[in-house]
C-alpha positions in Angstrom: -267.4 -50.1 62.1 -264.5 -48.2 62.8 -263.2 -50.7 64.9 -262.9 -53.1 62.0 -260.2 -50.7 59.9 -257.3 -52.1 61.9 -258.4 -55.7 61.3 -258.0 -54.9 56.8 -254.1 -54.4 58.4 -253.8 -57.1 61.1 -255.1 -59.9 58.9 -252.3 -60.1 56.1 -249.7 -58.8 58.9 -250.6 -61.9 60.7 -250.0 -64.1 58.1 -246.8 -62.1 57.3 -245.5 -62.9 61.3 -247.0 -66.7 60.8 -245.3 -67.7 57.7 -242.0 -65.9 58.6 -241.6 -67.1 61.9 -243.8 -70.3 61.6 -240.8 -72.7 60.1 -240.8 -75.4 57.6 -243.9 -77.1 59.3 -246.0 -74.3 57.4 -244.1 -75.3 54.1 -247.2 -77.7 52.9 -250.0 -75.3 53.8 -248.3 -71.6 54.3 -249.6 -70.4 50.9 -253.4 -71.2 51.6 -252.8 -69.3 55.0 -251.8 -66.4 53.3 -253.9 -66.6 50.4 -256.9 -66.6 53.0 -255.8 -63.9 55.3 -255.7 -61.5 52.1 -259.3 -62.6 51.1 -260.1 -61.6 55.1 -258.9 -58.2 54.5 -260.6 -57.8 51.1 -264.0 -59.3 52.6 -263.2 -56.5 55.6 -263.1 -54.0 52.8 -266.2 -55.0 50.9 -268.4 -54.8 54.5 -267.0 -51.6 55.2 -267.3 -50.3 51.6 -271.5 -51.8 51.7 -271.2 -49.6 55.3 -270.3 -46.6 53.4 -272.7 -46.5 50.7 -275.3 -46.5 53.2 -274.2 -43.2 54.7 -274.4 -40.0 53.2 -271.8 -38.0 51.0 -270.6 -35.8 53.6 -270.8 -38.7 56.6 -268.7 -41.3 54.9 -265.2 -40.7 56.6 -264.6 -43.2 59.3 -261.7 -42.8 62.0 -260.0 -45.4 64.2 -257.5 -44.5 67.0 -255.6 -46.5 68.7 -253.1 -45.6 70.8 -250.8 -42.8 71.0 -247.5 -43.9 69.1 -244.9 -41.1 70.1 -246.0 -38.5 72.9 -243.3 -36.2 73.4 -244.3 -33.0 74.6 -246.0 -31.3 71.4 -244.6 -34.0 69.3 -247.4 -36.1 69.1 -247.8 -39.0 66.8 -251.0 -41.3 67.1 -251.9 -44.8 65.4 -254.7 -43.7 64.0 -256.7 -44.8 60.6 -258.6 -42.9 58.3 -260.6 -44.6 56.0 -262.8 -42.2 53.0 -263.8 -42.7 49.6 -260.1 -42.5 48.3 -258.6 -44.4 51.1 -261.9 -47.4 50.4 -260.9 -46.8 46.6 -257.0 -48.6 47.6 -258.1 -50.8 49.8 -260.8 -52.6 47.5 -258.0 -52.4 44.9 -255.1 -53.8 47.0 -257.0 -56.4 48.7 -258.9 -57.4 45.8 -256.1 -57.6 43.1 -253.8 -58.6 45.9 -256.0 -61.6 46.7 -256.3 -62.9 42.9 -252.3 -62.8 42.6 -252.0 -64.7 46.0 -254.2 -66.9 44.0 -252.3 -67.0 41.1 -249.2 -67.6 42.7 -250.2 -70.8 44.1 -249.9 -72.4 40.7 -246.8 -70.3 40.0 -244.6 -70.7 42.9 -245.8 -74.8 43.1 -242.1 -75.9 42.3 -240.3 -73.2 44.6 -238.3 -74.9 47.7 -239.3 -71.1 49.3 -242.7 -70.6 48.7 -244.1 -70.0 51.9 -241.9 -67.5 52.7 -242.8 -65.9 49.4 -246.2 -65.7 50.4 -245.3 -64.1 53.8 -243.2 -61.4 52.0 -246.5 -61.0 50.1 -248.9 -60.6 53.3 -246.3 -58.0 54.7 -246.7 -56.2 51.5 -250.4 -56.1 51.7 -250.1 -55.0 55.4 -247.7 -52.3 54.8 -249.6 -50.9 51.6 -252.9 -51.0 53.8 -251.1 -49.1 56.2 -250.0 -46.3 53.8 -253.6 -45.5 52.6 -255.1 -46.0 55.6 -252.9 -43.9 57.7 -254.2 -40.3 59.0 -251.4 -38.6 59.1 -248.2 -38.0 57.4 -245.6 -39.8 59.8 -247.8 -43.2 59.9 -248.1 -42.8 56.0 -244.4 -42.7 56.1 -244.3 -45.8 58.4 -246.4 -47.7 55.5 -244.1 -46.1 52.7 -240.8 -47.9 54.2 -242.8 -51.0 54.8 -243.7 -51.0 51.2 -240.3 -50.5 50.5 -238.6 -53.5 52.7 -241.1 -55.6 51.2 -240.5 -54.5 47.7 -236.4 -55.4 48.3 -237.6 -58.6 49.6 -240.2 -59.7 46.9 -237.6 -58.1 43.8 -234.8 -60.1 45.4 -236.4 -63.2 46.1 -234.5 -65.1 43.9 -231.1 -63.9 45.2 -228.9 -66.9 44.4 -229.5 -64.8 40.6 -226.8 -62.0 41.0 -229.0 -59.8 38.9 -231.7 -60.3 40.8 -229.9 -59.1 44.0 -228.8 -56.2 42.2 -231.9 -55.3 40.8 -233.1 -55.5 44.8 -230.5 -53.3 45.9 -231.2 -50.8 42.9 -234.9 -50.4 43.7 -234.0 -50.0 47.5 -231.7 -47.2 47.2 -233.4 -45.4 44.3 -236.5 -45.3 46.5 -234.4 -44.1 49.3 -233.7 -40.9 47.5 -237.3 -40.3 47.0 -238.3 -40.7 50.6 -235.7 -38.2 51.8 -238.1 -36.1 50.2 -240.9 -37.5 52.4 -239.3 -36.9 55.2 -238.1 -33.4 54.7 -242.3 -32.9 53.6 -242.6 -34.1 56.9 -240.5 -32.0 59.2 -241.3 -28.7 56.9 -245.0 -29.7 57.9 -244.1 -29.6 62.0 -242.2 -26.6 62.1 -244.8 -24.7 60.0 -247.9 -26.4 60.8 -247.5 -28.0 64.4 -248.4 -31.4 63.7 -248.5 -33.5 60.8 -252.3 -34.8 60.7 -253.6 -34.7 57.8 -256.7 -32.5 59.0 -254.9 -30.1 60.7 -252.1 -29.5 58.0 -254.8 -29.7 54.9 -256.9 -27.5 57.1 -254.4 -24.8 57.7 -253.1 -24.3 54.1 -254.5 -20.9 53.7 -252.3 -19.7 56.9 -249.0 -20.8 55.1 -246.7 -18.9 52.9 -247.0 -20.1 49.3 -243.0 -20.6 49.2 -243.3 -22.9 52.5 -246.3 -25.1 50.1 -243.9 -25.0 47.2 -241.3 -27.1 49.0 -243.5 -29.3 51.0 -244.9 -29.9 47.5 -241.7 -30.7 45.6 -240.9 -32.6 48.2 -243.7 -34.6 48.5 -243.5 -34.6 44.6 -240.0 -36.2 44.9 -241.4 -38.7 47.1 -243.6 -39.9 44.5 -241.2 -39.9 41.7 -239.5 -42.5 44.0 -242.1 -44.7 44.3 -243.9 -44.3 41.2 -240.4 -44.3 39.0 -240.9 -40.8 37.6 -238.5 -38.9 35.7 -235.8 -38.7 37.0 -235.9 -41.5 39.7 -237.4 -44.3 37.4 -234.3 -46.7 36.3 -235.2 -49.3 38.9 -238.5 -50.4 37.5 -237.2 -52.2 34.6 -234.7 -54.1 36.4 -237.5 -55.0 39.2 -238.6 -57.7 36.6 -235.8 -59.9 37.7 -238.5 -60.9 40.8 -240.7 -63.3 40.2 -243.8 -62.6 37.7 -246.7 -62.0 40.6 -244.4 -59.4 42.2 -244.4 -57.5 38.9 -248.0 -58.0 38.7 -248.7 -57.0 42.5 -246.3 -54.4 43.4 -245.0 -53.1 39.6 -248.3 -52.6 38.5 -251.2 -52.4 40.5 -250.0 -51.1 44.0 -246.6 -49.8 45.2 -245.8 -47.6 42.1 -249.5 -46.2 42.4 -248.4 -44.9 46.0 -247.0 -41.6 44.6 -250.2 -40.9 42.8 -252.0 -41.2 46.3 -249.7 -39.4 47.8 -250.1 -36.2 45.3 -254.1 -36.5 45.5 -254.1 -37.1 49.4 -251.9 -33.9 49.5 -254.5 -31.9 46.9 -254.7 -28.6 49.0 -251.2 -28.3 49.2 -251.0 -28.3 45.7 -253.7 -26.5 44.6 -252.0 -23.7 46.9 -248.6 -24.0 45.1 -249.6 -23.8 41.6 -245.2 -23.6 40.6 -244.8 -27.3 42.2 -248.5 -28.3 40.1 -246.6 -27.2 37.3 -244.1 -29.4 37.8 -246.3 -32.0 38.8 -247.7 -32.0 34.8 -244.1 -31.8 33.4 -242.3 -34.7 35.4 -245.7 -36.7 34.3 -245.7 -35.6 30.8 -242.0 -36.7 30.7 -242.6 -39.7 32.2 -245.5 -40.6 29.8 -242.8 -40.3 26.4 -240.4 -41.8 28.1 -241.3 -45.0 29.5 -243.3 -45.2 25.9 -240.2 -45.0 23.8 -238.7 -47.6 25.9 -241.0 -50.2 26.1 -241.3 -49.8 22.0 -237.6 -51.2 22.0 -237.9 -54.0 24.7 -237.8 -57.5 23.6 -238.0 -59.0 26.9 -242.1 -59.4 27.5 -241.8 -58.2 31.3 -239.5 -54.9 30.6 -242.2 -54.3 28.0 -244.4 -54.0 30.2 -242.4 -52.2 32.9 -242.0 -49.5 30.1 -245.6 -49.0 29.9 -246.2 -49.4 33.6 -243.7 -46.4 34.0 -245.7 -44.7 30.9 -249.3 -45.4 32.6 -248.1 -43.5 35.6 -247.0 -40.7 34.1 -250.8 -40.1 32.9 -251.7 -40.4 36.3 -249.2 -38.3 37.4 -249.9 -36.1 34.6 -253.6 -35.8 35.6 -252.8 -35.3 38.9 -251.0 -31.9 38.3 -253.9 -30.6 36.8 -255.3 -30.1 40.3 -259.2 -30.3 40.4 -260.2 -30.7 37.1 -257.6 -34.2 36.9 -257.5 -35.8 40.5 -260.6 -38.0 39.9 -259.5 -39.0 37.0 -256.0 -40.0 37.8 -257.4 -42.4 40.5 -259.7 -43.9 38.1 -257.1 -44.6 35.5 -254.9 -45.6 38.3 -257.9 -48.5 39.3 -258.7 -49.6 35.7 -254.7 -49.6 35.1 -255.2 -52.2 38.2 -257.0 -54.1 35.9 -255.7 -54.6 33.0 -251.9 -54.5 34.1 -251.9 -57.0 36.3 -253.9 -59.3 34.1 -251.2 -58.5 31.4 -248.4 -59.3 34.0 -249.9 -62.1 35.0 -250.2 -63.3 31.1 -247.0 -62.7 30.8 -246.4 -65.2 33.4 -248.5 -67.8 31.9 -246.3 -67.4 28.7 -243.3 -67.8 30.6 -245.1 -70.7 32.7 -245.2 -72.7 29.1 -241.7 -71.8 27.1 -239.5 -72.5 29.9 -239.3 -68.9 31.3 -238.5 -67.5 28.6 -238.9 -64.0 28.4 -237.5 -62.7 25.0 -240.7 -62.3 22.6 -238.6 -63.0 19.6 -238.4 -67.0 20.6 -242.2 -66.8 21.2 -244.8 -66.9 18.3 -247.8 -68.6 17.5 -248.9 -69.2 20.9 -252.5 -68.2 20.7 -253.3 -72.2 19.6 -251.6 -73.2 22.2 -252.6 -71.2 25.3 -256.0 -69.7 24.3 -257.2 -68.9 27.7 -254.0 -66.7 28.4 -254.4 -65.5 24.5 -257.9 -64.4 25.0 -257.0 -62.6 28.9 -254.1 -61.2 27.3 -255.6 -60.0 24.6 -258.3 -58.2 26.5 -255.9 -56.5 28.5 -254.1 -55.2 25.5 -257.2 -53.7 24.1 -258.4 -51.8 27.2 -254.5 -50.2 27.6 -254.5 -49.1 24.3 -257.8 -47.4 24.7 -260.1 -49.6 22.4 -263.4 -47.9 22.5 -265.7 -49.5 25.2 -263.3 -51.3 27.5 -261.7 -49.7 30.5 -258.5 -47.5 29.2 -260.6 -45.9 26.5 -262.9 -44.6 30.0 -260.2 -43.4 31.6 -257.4 -42.7 29.3 -259.9 -40.6 27.6 -260.9 -38.3 30.5 -257.3 -37.7 31.2 -256.7 -36.5 27.7 -259.5 -34.1 27.7 -258.4 -32.7 31.0 -255.3 -32.2 29.3 -256.7 -29.9 26.8 -258.9 -28.4 29.2 -255.9 -26.7 31.2 -255.8 -24.1 28.7 -253.9 -22.1 26.7 -250.4 -23.4 25.5 -250.0 -25.1 28.6 -253.3 -27.2 27.6 -252.5 -27.8 23.8 -248.9 -29.3 24.7 -250.1 -31.6 27.4 -253.2 -32.3 24.8 -250.8 -33.1 22.1 -248.3 -35.1 24.5 -251.1 -37.3 25.9 -252.3 -37.7 22.1 -248.8 -38.6 21.2 -248.6 -41.3 24.4 -251.6 -43.2 23.5 -250.4 -43.6 20.0 -246.9 -44.9 21.0 -248.8 -47.3 23.7 -251.1 -48.5 20.8 -247.9 -49.4 19.0 -245.5 -50.8 21.4 -248.5 -53.3 23.1 -249.4 -54.3 19.6 -246.1 -55.4 19.0 -245.8 -57.7 22.0 -249.1 -59.2 21.0 -248.3 -60.0 17.7 -244.8 -61.0 18.7 -245.8 -63.3 21.1 -249.1 -64.8 19.9 -249.0 -64.4 16.3 -246.7 -65.3 13.1 -244.7 -68.4 12.8 -243.0 -70.3 15.7 -239.7 -69.2 16.9 -238.9 -71.0 19.9 -235.3 -72.1 20.4 -233.8 -74.6 23.2 -233.3 -73.4 26.6 -229.6 -74.1 28.2 -230.2 -77.3 29.3 -231.2 -78.2 25.7 -235.0 -78.8 26.1 -237.2 -77.2 23.2 -240.3 -75.7 25.0 -243.9 -77.3 24.8 -246.5 -74.5 25.1 -249.3 -75.3 27.0 -252.2 -73.4 29.2 -251.7 -72.7 32.8 -253.6 -74.2 35.8 -256.7 -73.1 36.6 -255.4 -71.4 39.8 -253.3 -69.4 37.2 -256.1 -68.7 34.6 -259.2 -68.0 37.0 -257.4 -64.5 38.4 -256.7 -64.1 34.6 -260.2 -64.4 33.8 -261.6 -62.0 36.4 -258.7 -59.6 36.2 -259.8 -59.4 31.9 -263.4 -58.7 33.1 -262.6 -55.8 34.9 -260.0 -54.8 32.1 -263.5 -54.6 29.9 -266.3 -53.8 32.2 -264.9 -51.2 35.3 -264.1 -48.5 32.9 -267.9 -47.9 31.8 -269.0 -48.8 35.3 -267.2 -46.1 36.7 -268.6 -43.6 33.6 -272.2 -44.4 34.2 -273.8 -41.3 35.6 -270.0 -40.5 36.7 -270.4 -42.4 39.8 -266.5 -42.5 39.7 -266.5 -38.8 39.7 -269.4 -38.4 42.7 -267.7 -41.1 44.9 -264.7 -39.0 45.0 -265.6 -35.3 44.5 -266.1 -35.1 48.4 -262.5 -36.0 49.3 -260.6 -34.8 46.4 -262.9 -31.6 45.0 -264.0 -31.7 41.2 -264.0 -29.0 38.7 -265.6 -29.7 35.3 -262.7 -28.8 32.5 -264.0 -27.0 29.2 -261.5 -27.8 26.4 -261.2 -25.7 23.8 -262.5 -28.4 21.3 -265.3 -30.8 21.7 -265.2 -34.2 23.6 -266.3 -36.1 20.4 -263.3 -34.4 18.6 -260.9 -35.3 21.3 -262.0 -38.7 21.4 -262.4 -39.0 17.6 -258.5 -38.1 17.8 -257.5 -40.7 20.6 -259.5 -43.3 18.7 -257.5 -42.5 15.0 -253.9 -42.1 16.7 -254.7 -45.4 18.5 -255.5 -47.0 14.7 -252.5 -45.6 13.3 -250.3 -47.0 16.6 -251.9 -50.5 15.7 -251.5 -49.6 12.2 -247.9 -48.9 11.9 -247.0 -52.0 14.7 -249.0 -54.4 12.3 -247.0 -53.3 9.1 -243.5 -53.9 11.0 -244.4 -57.3 13.1 -247.7 -58.5 11.6 -247.1 -58.6 7.7 -242.9 -59.3 8.2 -241.1 -61.9 9.4 -240.0 -61.3 13.2 -236.0 -62.1 13.4 -235.1 -64.3 16.0 -231.9 -61.6 16.5 -232.6 -57.9 16.8 -231.5 -56.0 14.0 -228.8 -53.1 15.2 -231.6 -50.4 15.2 -231.4 -46.9 14.7 -229.8 -44.4 17.2 -233.1 -44.2 19.2 -233.8 -47.8 18.6 -230.6 -48.4 20.4 -230.8 -45.8 23.2 -234.1 -47.1 24.0 -233.2 -50.9 24.4 -230.5 -49.1 27.1 -233.4 -47.2 28.9 -232.8 -44.1 26.7 -229.2 -43.8 28.9 -230.8 -43.4 31.9 -228.3 -45.8 34.0 -225.6 -44.3 31.5 -226.2 -41.1 33.1 -226.9 -41.9 36.5 -223.1 -43.6 36.2 -221.9 -40.1 34.3 -223.2 -38.1 37.0 -223.6 -39.5 40.2 -221.5 -43.0 40.1 -218.3 -40.7 38.5 -219.3 -37.6 39.6 -219.4 -39.0 43.3 -216.5 -40.8 42.8 -214.3 -37.6 41.6 -216.2 -35.1 44.0 -214.8 -38.0 46.9 -211.4 -37.7 45.6 -211.4 -34.0 45.3 -212.2 -33.8 48.8 -209.8 -36.4 50.5 -207.2 -34.4 48.5 -208.4 -31.3 50.2 -208.8 -33.1 53.1 -204.6 -34.4 53.1 -203.4 -31.7 51.4 -205.0 -28.7 52.9 -206.8 -29.6 56.2 -204.3 -32.3 57.1 -201.6 -29.8 56.0 -202.5 -27.2 58.2 -203.0 -29.8 61.5 -199.7 -31.4 60.8 -197.9 -28.4 59.9 -198.9 -26.9 63.2 -198.0 -29.4 65.0 -194.7 -30.0 63.4 -193.5 -26.2 64.0 -194.7 -26.7 67.4 -192.4 -30.0 67.6 -189.6 -28.7 66.2 -189.7 -25.1 68.4 -190.0 -27.5 71.5 -187.1 -29.7 70.1 -184.8 -26.5 70.0 -185.7 -25.1 73.3 -185.3 -28.3 75.0 -181.7 -28.0 74.3 -181.6 -25.4 76.8 -182.8 -27.7 79.5 -180.2 -30.3 79.6 -179.4 -30.1 83.2 -176.0 -29.1 83.1 -174.8 -26.5 86.0 -172.0 -25.3 83.9 -174.6 -24.6 80.7 -177.1 -22.5 83.6 -174.0 -21.0 84.9 -172.9 -19.7 81.0 -176.6 -18.7 80.5 -177.0 -16.3 83.5 -173.5 -14.8 83.2 -174.1 -13.9 79.4 -177.5 -12.8 80.5 -176.3 -10.4 83.0 -174.0 -9.3 80.5 -176.3 -8.2 78.3 -178.1 -6.5 80.9 -175.1 -4.7 82.1 -174.7 -3.3 78.7 -177.8 -2.6 77.7 -178.0 -0.2 81.0 -174.8 1.3 79.9 -175.8 1.9 76.4 -179.4 3.6 77.7 -177.0 5.7 80.2 -174.8 6.9 77.8 -177.4 7.9 74.9 
C-alpha cells in the first residue's frame, strides 16, 4: 500500500501539467480531465483509508521514500512521504471536498474562455496541498507550503484583467511571504539543533533541546501558521482574496489552504508541548482572531467577504484549541473537518446566488431569493445552522468541544478563554443570521447591473447543486458521526495524544450556555434584519461599524506602520548614507585630491625650480646646523 501514497499527489500533478502545457486543443475537455484526476486521487485516498482501518492503531503509519532529494554531506533531504491518521484526515478532506468543487466549477466556469487553465490551477493546488500534508520532513513540507502559495496567487488573480483581483493576488502573496520566513527560520533552527528536519528525529529529540530553543522554533512555526491561516497579525489578505472566482474561495480559503497553519501546529505538537510560553501565544492569537473575524463579518455587505470574516473567526477557534495542548488538538482537527463541509457549502451557495443574480455580491441588493432558488436556500440554510452551532448539526459538536476545552484550561486563563469562545459563538450566530435574512428573506431589493439588466434569479444547474447537496449532508451528519463513541478522538489520539479536560462547570452547563448565546445572537439579528426593512444603501452606522467595514482598520494600520514607516525609515537611511557615509568617503577623497593637487605643483618639470628648491633646502640645513652648534 505504501506505493500508492505518491499516486495521491501524482494524479492531480499530472492534470496540472497536461492542462497548463497541453494548449488550446484541451479547451473543450480539459475541465473533465482535471475533475477526473482529482476524483482518482480521492479514490486512492479511500483505498488507503480502508487499508488503514484494517490495521491496529499503532500500526497505521505508512512511509514511502522515492529518492534522496538533496544529498549534501550531513544535509540529507529525502523525497519521502508519511501517511498516518492525521495526514489521512487531510487527504480525504482535500481530495473529497476538492473533487466536489471541481464538479461545481464545471458549471460555474462554463462560459469562461480560460476554463482549462483554471482547472489546471485547481489541480496544481490540490497536488501542492497533498504534498504539504504527506511530507515526512519539514523541508518537503515547506516545498508544498510554497506550492500552495503559488497556486493561491494564480487562482486569486485568475481574473487578472480586474485591477482589484491582481492587487488581491499580490497582497496575498506578499503577506504569506512574511509568514513563510518564519517557517524557513524554524527549519534552520531545527537543523542546527537536531542535525535533521525529519518529523521523527526532530519530534523524538525534543527532550534534549532547551526550552528557549523550542520556544523560538514554536514561535516561528506560529508565524508561518498566521500567514497561511490568516490569523492576527497576518490576516489582512483573506478578505481581498474573495476577488477570485467563488470556487477558489470554497477550496482554498475555506476548506483547505487556510487550515494548513492548524495542521502545522498539530503536527508539531511535541514542540509546542515543551514550550508553554509559545502555547500561550498560540491561544492568544486564536482568541484575538476569533473575535476579530467575527466582528468584521458583522459589518460586511459583500456576501463573500462576510463569509471570509467567518472563516477567519472559525480558524481562530481551531488555533485556540491547538494552543490548549493535548486537551485541544483533536478538537481543533475535528472542527477543521466539519468546517470544511459547511464553509465550503456556504461559499458554493454564495456562488450559486451570484450565478442567479448577475454576479451581484451586495446582500443589500438581494432579498426574497428562497422562492427562486430553493435548493440553494436549503443547502445554504443547513450550512448556516451548522456554523452557528444549532443542536444536532456538525458545528454544534465540534465547536462545543472547543468551548469545553477552553474552560478546562483552568484558572483565570480558562475562564477568559471560555468567555471568549462563548462570545464568539454569539457573534457568529448574529452575523450568519444577518447573511441568511438579507439574502433569502424580506422584500426584493434587486437592482439593474452596469448594463441596465435586472437580475432574473434562478436555480443553478445540477453540476453546481449536487456538490452543494453533498456538502450539506456533511454539514448535518459529520459532527454526530465523529462524536459517537468518541470515534474521532480514538482515531487521532495515537498521533496527537489526548487528555480529557475537566472544566470547572459541568459539560451540560457549558452546552446550555452555548445554545443560549446562539439563540441570543439569532434573536438580535432577527430584530434588526428580519422585522425591519433592509435599506439598499448601508447607513453610516456607529464608529465600530465603520471600522469593521474597513476590516477594523487593519489595512490602515499596515499602511501607517509598515508602508509609511518603511518609507520614512528608507528616507532616513538614504539621508544617513548621503550625509554621513558618502560624506566621509567623498570628504576623504576630496582631501587626498586637494593635497595631491598642491603637491603636484612641485613637480612642474622646470630645472630652475628644482635648483631653487635644492638651494633653499641646503640653506635651511646649513642654518639649522649652525644654530645647533651655537646652542
